[in-house]
C-alpha angles and dihedrals in degrees: 000000000000091000092051089048091054092048090050089049091053092051091049090053092049091048091050091049093051093047089059097231108177116251136182104239093189092068139051132014113005097205088051091050091050093052095043087058099034101050096064091036091054091049091046094056092038085061090050089056090048087066088062096042093046094050095047091048094056097033089052087071089064095063143260095299091055093051091047090050090055090049095051092045092049089051089057092042089059086076088059089047089052091055094043096046092042091054089043092055091054091046093050092049093050096043091047092051091050092048091047088053089049089242102137094164089057090052090052091053090051090051091051092051092047094054090050091052091049094053094048093044092049092053095046092054098034100058097058090038090057095044100044104034095126093048091051092053090051090048087057088057091242114171117258093254091054092050092050093047100041109037096097091044091053092045093056097040095048096033094056097039089129088090089057091050095048098042090055096044096046091047087051088058090052092048095047090050092052094251101118093149089069090055089049093051094050092054090043090058092045091051093048091055091047094049091050096045099041099075092033095055099032097051100023101243119190114341094344122105121245103256101168113192091000089058091054091054093047091048094051094044093046092050093051091044092056088047089055092050090051090051091052090050091053093046089054093048129064099252096111143028093268115066118177098209137107133024093316089072097088129132110250110195090200089061090047087055092048092051090049092046094051093041093055089079093041093047090044093054092046095044088052091049097042096041087055087056089052089053090049090054088049090053092050095045097076089060089069143264093287092056091046091050092049091050091048092053092048093050091050090053092045090053090053087071097025096061096049088052088051087052090057088049091052088067087067093057092055094044094047093046096046095043094048087050088052091049094248105126095157091057088049091053094048090053090057096053093045094049091047090057092048091048093049092052092049097048091042089060091046090051091057091048094049094047093051099038101035096118092049094046097046090042090065090068104038142018095188106116100222094044089048093051094048092044092053092049092048095048094049098044096045090047091062088074097053097107088053092048088055094061095038091056094048095046092048092052091046091057092044094048089054090052092250097127097153097068094062088044092058092045092051093048091055098040099042109028100029098036116015101045097046089045092050092049093047096047097043096042123022095023092048100230092131119201090343088068089061091051093051091050089059093053095046095045092053090051091054091046093053093050095049093046093052092050093051093044092055090060088070099215089129089073090070097052113130129209125192117275119242117272 
């Protein structure tokens, strides 16, 4: 009976988390606070990864060049993700501090500034992305068939990246305020639209024309766009803690500057990390379109587990920010160690699954023998590093939630640019390991990153990080 009682209690907690009931995360049980935040955040970022899995599933029916085009475009889009997520980290930290201080009007002003930054950033990146899509694919050394197949796809995905910027920034507002269920619902809606439109527009079902790769891009962009409109509707209503109405909704340039200042470190750390992924794609590309397609499939599958784990880590950013704002640094630290343990257990189980079932999983997306072989190798080798990824994610988000965005930037610079990229080049080229050398460099770099981050976190200097007061 006791076991059934515990199971019922767990389901009640999950149900409460998904309903979005407001909770004070600076008081009460810390494990409960972690799961109330983490459950909707995990589902939110699982849905983000479903975008990738859904697209690659349907696009895979169009051939190897189509899959490779998605992979190269996604590699370039990671730069947009770096900017969006970097700005989102700063937004979450500032909103969480204001909420921890019980300053809701200050949180509203931060949200207003964040949306303004997202619109401007999306336009600045989107215009050249739309105009020079073909040139960007050639710059990535994509084969001629990939360029011919994927130019329109790349043009739409990069050109309308404003929806990527806004969906991340507005969800960051929800997370910082302690309303992660709203972020989950917005991505749920976006995914539903994408899943419906993908087969219809790619293959021309019913009265719709067969658009191929272009249809995949339109489906994804439309889904995210509708998700953004839903977020704006919620922010204008009274469903959450942050309500963008009334005289308090005014653009404060000082807050725009503070978001940009804090996000420099966040963007820096993510640009370093994501640009290293671009270089890795560039190192795999000379081994042929089949190898590139296999690597693309493996990375999509990896992200299916990787992003939910990042969602669990996002709970740390909110808890650290709110508890530092409430002058409770020890509670903030305990939340980091607890979440790290939970994340390691989760990704350890995923590692075992991926190692055992790699042929079955990769085989869902391709039947081409060389792509299948490379994809299986990539999935297994990269999965060996999952326990290290778990701690690296949590420590990074702990620093970011505290407003200390420069420490993860320095760690990423050393681990990715100074260690991972040279190692990948050496193993794949001069040492003759081929694409497998690139995969091993990912695993080893993440192990080093986790170790360095834990050592620096234990020093405790992040507890004294200051962010600007509301004005």
